[in-house]
Each structure stands twice: as structure tokens, then as C-alpha cells.
C-alpha positions in Angstrom: 8.6 14.7 4.0 9.0 11.6 5.9 11.6 8.3 5.0 9.6 5.5 3.8 10.4 1.9 2.8 7.9 0.6 -0.2 7.0 -2.9 -0.7 4.5 -4.7 -3.6 2.9 -7.7 -3.6 0.6 -9.1 -6.4 -2.0 -10.8 -4.5 -5.6 -12.6 -5.3 -8.6 -10.4 -4.6 -9.7 -13.1 -1.8 -6.3 -11.8 0.0 -6.9 -8.1 0.0 -9.7 -7.9 2.7 -6.8 -10.0 5.3 -4.4 -7.7 4.4 -5.9 -4.4 4.4 -7.1 -5.7 8.0 -3.7 -6.8 8.8 -2.0 -3.5 7.9 -4.9 -1.3 9.4 -4.1 -3.2 13.2 -0.3 -2.0 12.9 -0.9 1.0 11.5 -3.2 2.0 14.8 -0.9 -0.3 17.1 1.8 2.7 15.9 -0.4 5.7 16.5 -1.1 6.4 12.5 2.6 7.2 11.4 2.4 9.0 8.3 5.4 7.1 6.9 2.5 4.1 6.8 0.1 3.7 3.9 -1.7 1.0 1.8 -2.4 1.8 -1.7 -3.9 -0.4 -4.9 -2.6 -0.3 -8.2 -4.3 -1.5 -11.5 -4.3 -5.2 -11.5 -2.5 -6.9 -14.1 -4.6 -9.7 -14.4 -8.7 -9.4 -13.6 -8.5 -11.8 -10.6 -5.4 -10.1 -9.0 -4.2 -6.8 -7.8 -1.3 -5.3 -7.0 -0.7 -3.7 -3.7 1.9 -1.3 -2.1 2.4 -0.7 1.4 4.8 1.9 2.9 6.1 1.5 6.1 8.4 3.5 8.7 11.3 1.1 8.5 12.3 -2.5 7.1 12.1 -4.5 9.8 8.5 -4.1 9.6 8.4 -5.7 6.3 8.9 -9.3 7.5 5.5 -9.0 9.2 4.0 -9.0 5.6 4.3 -12.1 3.6 5.7 -12.1 0.0 6.0 -8.3 -0.1 9.3 -7.2 -2.0 10.9 -4.2 -1.1 10.7 -1.7 -4.0 12.1 1.9 -5.2 9.5 4.8 -5.2 10.1 5.1 -9.1 8.5 1.7 -9.5 5.2 3.3 -7.8 2.0 3.9 -9.7 1.2 7.6 -10.5 -2.3 7.2 -9.8 -3.6 4.7 -7.1 -6.7 4.6 -4.6 -5.6 5.0 -0.8 -6.8 2.1 1.4 -5.3 2.9 4.6 -3.1 6.0 5.6 -3.1 9.9 5.9 -5.0 11.8 2.7 -2.2 14.4 3.0 0.8 12.1 2.9 -0.6 10.2 0.3 -1.7 13.4 -2.3 2.5 13.9 -2.0 3.1 11.3 -4.2 0.0 10.3 -6.1 -3.3 11.4 -7.7 -6.2 9.3 -7.0 -7.5 7.3 -10.2 -9.7 8.7 -12.3 -11.7 5.4 -11.9 -11.8 3.1 -9.3 -10.9 -0.3 -8.9 -13.0 -2.7 -11.0 -13.7 -5.9 -8.7 
């Protein structure tokens, strides 16, 4: 298993697309590392969503505005994978029974 730095941000739904695009660009630029993934958690409020990112090292965290580093114990058990490797995702998470409601 690969070392991963995890971080979380509660985001407005309008920010989601830009963040996913930013993450995907970095993911591709770095050669699609297995330590990187972007997942979505269940929204606490209908107009917001919790986004979780994993990064290969903490120096990359400064690229992502308002993300706070968290421990693995703070991750959801179920989540949709937005960017990353499916097999690395399945080691830690289950796909949600229902998709995100937007």
C-alpha cells in the first residue's frame, strides 16, 4: 500500500467542477500516481459537498485552497471516486449504494 496524505474541504457545488479539473491536471502531470485520488463525501448541507483528496506528499497540499489535512480515520466508508485508480480506491472504500444527489 502507498503512503497517502489525506485532506478535506467542504465546498459549494459550484466549485466542484473547477476543483476536479485542477486535481485531474495535477494527477496527469505527475504521471497518475496511485497515491492520488479525489472522492466525494455525503453533503452535510444540500448546497455543499465534502471533497477528500489524497496526495503523495504534503507539499502538494498548498496547491489546494482551504483543504485541511486529516487522518484516515476521518474518511467516509462509502464514497464515489471522482479521480484516481479504481483498484487503489477499492482498498479503502466502498462505492455508495446511491449516487450523489445534485
